[in-house]
C-alpha positions as CSV (number, residue, x, y, z in Angstrom):
1,M,0.0,0.0,0.0
2,N,1.5,3.3,-1.0
3,A,1.9,6.3,1.4
4,R,-1.1,8.3,0.0
5,A,-3.4,5.3,0.1
6,D,-2.4,4.7,3.7
7,T,-3.1,8.3,4.7
8,G,-6.5,7.5,6.2
9,S,-5.0,5.2,8.8
10,D,-2.7,7.9,10.1
11,Y,-5.4,9.5,12.2
12,A,-7.5,6.4,12.9
13,A,-6.0,5.6,16.3
14,L,-6.4,9.2,17.3
15,R,-10.1,9.2,16.4
16,R,-10.6,6.1,18.5
17,D,-9.3,7.8,21.6
18,P,-12.1,8.7,24.0
19,E,-10.7,12.1,24.8
20,Y,-10.4,13.0,21.1
21,A,-13.9,11.6,20.5
22,G,-15.2,13.9,23.2
23,L,-13.6,16.9,21.6
24,N,-15.5,16.1,18.4
25,R,-18.8,15.6,20.2
26,A,-18.4,19.1,21.8
27,L,-17.9,20.6,18.3
28,L,-20.9,18.8,16.8
29,D,-23.0,20.0,19.7
30,L,-22.6,23.4,18.1
31,V,-24.2,22.4,14.8
32,P,-27.7,23.8,14.9
33,A,-30.5,21.3,14.4
34,G,-32.7,22.1,11.4
35,S,-35.0,20.9,8.8
36,A,-32.8,18.8,6.4
37,P,-29.9,21.4,6.5
38,A,-27.3,21.6,3.8
39,V,-23.9,21.0,5.6
40,L,-20.4,21.5,4.3
41,D,-17.6,19.5,6.1
42,V,-14.3,21.3,5.2
43,G,-11.2,19.2,5.8
44,C,-13.4,16.1,6.0
45,G,-10.5,13.7,5.7
46,D,-11.8,10.1,5.5
47,G,-15.3,11.1,6.5
48,A,-15.3,10.2,10.2
49,V,-16.8,13.5,11.3
50,S,-19.1,13.5,8.2
51,E,-20.4,10.1,9.4
52,E,-21.1,11.5,12.9
53,L,-23.0,14.4,11.5
54,L,-25.2,12.1,9.4
55,L,-25.8,9.9,12.5
56,R,-27.1,12.9,14.3
57,D,-29.3,14.0,11.4
58,P,-29.7,11.5,8.6
59,A,-31.9,14.0,6.7
60,M,-29.2,16.5,6.2
61,S,-27.6,17.1,2.8
62,L,-23.9,16.7,3.4
63,V,-20.9,17.6,1.2
64,G,-17.3,16.9,2.3
65,V,-14.2,18.7,1.0
66,D,-10.6,17.7,1.4
67,P,-7.4,18.4,-0.6
68,D,-6.2,14.7,-0.3
69,P,-7.7,12.4,-3.0
70,A,-6.8,9.3,-1.0
71,L,-8.7,10.5,2.0
72,L,-11.7,11.4,-0.2
73,D,-11.6,7.8,-1.6
74,A,-11.8,6.5,2.0
75,A,-14.7,8.9,2.7
76,R,-16.6,7.7,-0.3
77,A,-16.0,4.1,0.7
78,R,-17.2,4.9,4.3
79,L,-20.4,6.8,3.3
80,G,-21.4,5.7,-0.2
81,D,-24.2,7.8,-1.6
82,R,-25.1,9.3,1.8
83,A,-22.8,12.2,1.1
84,R,-21.0,13.9,-1.8
85,F,-17.3,14.8,-1.8
86,A,-15.1,17.2,-3.7
87,E,-11.4,17.9,-3.8
88,G,-10.5,21.3,-2.4
89,D,-9.6,23.3,0.7
90,A,-11.2,26.0,2.7
91,S,-10.1,28.8,0.4
92,S,-11.4,27.1,-2.7
93,V,-15.0,26.4,-1.6
94,S,-16.4,29.6,-3.2
95,R,-15.1,28.3,-6.5
96,L,-16.5,24.8,-6.0
97,F,-20.0,25.7,-4.9
98,P,-22.6,28.4,-5.7
99,P,-23.1,31.3,-3.3
100,D,-25.5,31.0,-0.3
101,V,-25.9,27.2,-0.7
102,F,-25.0,25.9,2.8
103,D,-26.8,26.3,6.1
104,V,-23.8,25.1,8.1
105,V,-20.0,24.9,7.5
106,V,-17.9,22.7,9.8
107,L,-14.1,22.6,10.2
108,A,-13.3,19.8,12.7
109,N,-9.7,19.9,14.1
110,C,-8.2,21.4,11.0
111,V,-8.4,25.2,11.0
112,H,-4.8,25.4,12.2
113,L,-3.8,23.8,8.8
114,V,-5.4,26.7,6.9
115,P,-2.5,29.0,5.7
116,D,-4.5,32.1,4.8
117,L,-7.3,32.4,7.3
118,A,-8.8,35.6,5.9
119,E,-9.1,34.1,2.4
120,A,-10.7,31.0,3.8
121,L,-13.2,32.8,5.9
122,D,-14.1,35.0,2.9
123,A,-14.7,31.9,0.8
124,I,-16.7,30.2,3.5
125,G,-18.8,33.3,4.0
126,R,-19.7,33.3,0.3
127,V,-21.1,29.8,0.3
128,L,-23.0,30.2,3.6
129,A,-26.6,31.3,3.3
130,G,-27.7,34.3,5.3
131,G,-28.1,33.3,8.9
132,G,-25.9,30.2,8.3
133,R,-23.5,29.0,10.9
134,L,-19.8,28.4,10.9
135,V,-18.4,26.1,13.6
136,F,-14.8,25.0,14.1
137,N,-12.3,24.0,16.8
138,S,-8.6,23.5,17.3
139,A,-6.4,22.1,20.0
140,F,-3.3,23.5,18.1
141,Y,-3.1,27.2,18.7
142,S,-0.9,29.6,20.7
143,G,-2.1,29.1,24.3
144,A,-3.4,25.6,23.9
145,E,-0.4,24.2,25.9
146,S,-0.2,24.4,29.6
147,P,3.0,26.3,30.5
148,A,3.7,23.8,33.2
149,D,3.7,21.0,30.6
150,L,5.9,22.6,28.0
151,P,9.0,20.9,29.5
152,R,7.2,17.5,29.0
153,Y,6.9,18.2,25.2
154,A,10.5,19.2,25.1
155,E,11.5,16.1,27.0
156,L,9.6,13.8,24.6
157,V,10.9,15.4,21.4
158,G,14.4,16.0,22.7
159,T,14.9,12.4,23.8
160,A,13.5,11.1,20.5
161,R,15.9,13.3,18.6
162,D,18.9,12.1,20.7
163,T,17.9,8.5,20.0
164,A,17.6,9.2,16.2
165,R,21.1,10.7,16.2
166,K,22.6,7.8,18.1
167,R,21.1,5.5,15.5
168,G,22.6,7.5,12.6
169,L,19.3,8.9,11.4
170,P,19.8,12.2,9.7
171,L,17.7,15.0,11.2
172,A,17.0,17.9,8.9
173,R,17.2,21.5,10.2
174,S,13.8,22.5,11.6
175,V,12.0,25.2,9.7
176,A,12.4,28.5,11.6
177,G,9.4,29.3,13.7
178,R,6.1,27.6,14.1
179,P,3.7,27.4,11.1
180,A,1.3,30.3,10.9
181,G,-1.7,28.2,12.1
182,L,0.0,27.2,15.3
183,R,1.0,30.8,16.1
184,R,-2.6,32.0,16.0
185,T,-4.3,32.7,19.3
186,A,-8.0,32.4,20.2
187,E,-8.1,36.2,20.0
188,D,-6.7,36.0,16.5
189,Y,-9.6,33.8,15.4
190,Q,-12.1,36.1,17.0
191,A,-10.6,39.1,15.2
192,A,-10.5,37.2,11.9
193,L,-14.2,36.3,12.2
194,A,-15.1,39.9,12.9
195,A,-13.1,41.2,10.0
196,A,-14.8,38.6,7.7
197,G,-18.2,40.0,8.7
198,F,-19.4,37.1,11.0
199,T,-21.6,38.0,13.9
200,G,-22.8,36.3,17.1
201,V,-19.4,34.8,17.7
202,V,-19.3,32.4,20.7
203,T,-16.1,31.1,22.0
204,D,-15.4,28.3,24.5
205,E,-12.2,26.8,25.7
206,R,-12.0,23.4,27.4
207,A,-9.1,21.6,29.0
208,F,-8.4,17.9,28.3
209,I,-5.9,15.3,29.2
210,L,-3.4,13.7,26.8
211,G,-2.7,10.4,28.4
212,P,-0.3,7.7,27.0
213,R,-2.9,6.3,24.6
214,F,-3.8,9.8,23.2
215,L,-0.1,10.8,23.0
216,T,0.8,7.5,21.2
217,A,-1.9,8.1,18.6
218,L,-0.8,11.8,18.2
219,C,2.9,10.8,17.7
220,S,1.8,8.7,14.8
221,T,0.2,11.5,12.9
222,P,2.1,13.1,10.0
223,M,1.9,16.6,11.5
224,F,3.4,15.7,14.8
225,A,6.0,13.1,13.6
226,A,7.3,15.4,10.8
227,A,7.6,18.4,13.1
228,A,9.3,16.5,15.9
229,L,11.8,14.6,13.8
230,P,12.2,16.5,10.5
231,G,14.0,14.6,7.8
232,V,13.3,11.2,9.3
233,A,10.8,9.0,7.4
234,R,7.4,9.6,9.0
235,H,6.8,6.0,10.0
236,I,10.2,5.7,11.6
237,A,9.7,9.0,13.4
238,A,6.4,7.8,14.8
239,E,8.1,4.6,16.0
240,L,10.8,6.5,17.7
241,L,8.4,8.9,19.4
242,T,6.2,6.0,20.6
243,E,9.2,4.2,21.9
244,T,10.4,7.3,23.8
245,L,6.9,7.9,25.2
246,R,6.7,4.4,26.5
247,E,10.2,4.7,28.2
248,L,9.3,8.1,29.8
249,H,5.9,6.7,31.0
250,E,7.7,3.8,32.7
251,R,9.7,6.3,34.7
252,T,6.8,8.4,35.8
253,P,3.2,8.7,34.5
254,F,3.4,10.8,31.4
255,T,0.3,13.0,30.8
256,I,-0.1,16.4,29.4
257,T,-2.9,18.9,29.8
258,R,-4.0,20.9,26.7
259,R,-6.9,23.2,25.8
260,C,-9.2,23.1,22.8
261,V,-10.9,26.2,21.6
262,Y,-14.4,26.2,19.9
263,F,-16.0,28.8,17.8
264,S,-19.5,29.3,16.5
265,A,-20.4,32.3,14.3
266,T,-23.2,33.5,12.0
267,R,-23.2,34.9,8.6
268,P,-25.6,37.9,8.6
């Protein structure tokens, strides 16, 4: 199986984690109930959140969008004719769909991957009908980490890098600075929503625990593995991180507290 075809499994373990599932439920609770609403799931991946949306309201008309064709294939296999899917990202939705066509737009756990937030919110605002709702969340933003736990992240990544060097694995130089999405604060999202013309913005932040199971699943995701061990093949990086996590947990219980921020906003 090639790397792209296997993409859908990279996040499967994370989705099965009870804490992560709880984060998704809290987001989906923000989706307003309606009479057969038209819903757009941006960054739908392999359709896991799309499926949860349909379980909550089988009458909805659901469309999923993702830039990865392999994940879209997995979503189509999961949901068949219960939903439609298109290749694209948040900034392209206004080119993919007519204006004012959706009642709800959902971005589940992916807004931090959007490079140009203003462009994306403009595109989303165009396809939302008047009075339509945008909901999204992220556990990867500036302020999500507990300051007391930052040394634990450093210990995990630093120990894994030391092990990689001892094994002769070449580490690439890290890209300077954090990606734009990870540098955004909750206040940045609020300001961007206001600048894009959204109203009725409601924000909520919730703390959650990353235990060994959650962290093991997180270490296997491309985003975390590539950032922690740049230049090392992703599957090898994930194995090294998982091995390091297990060793650290054997010394002392290894858990991390993090926050997830939720937004709900209305297009006038």
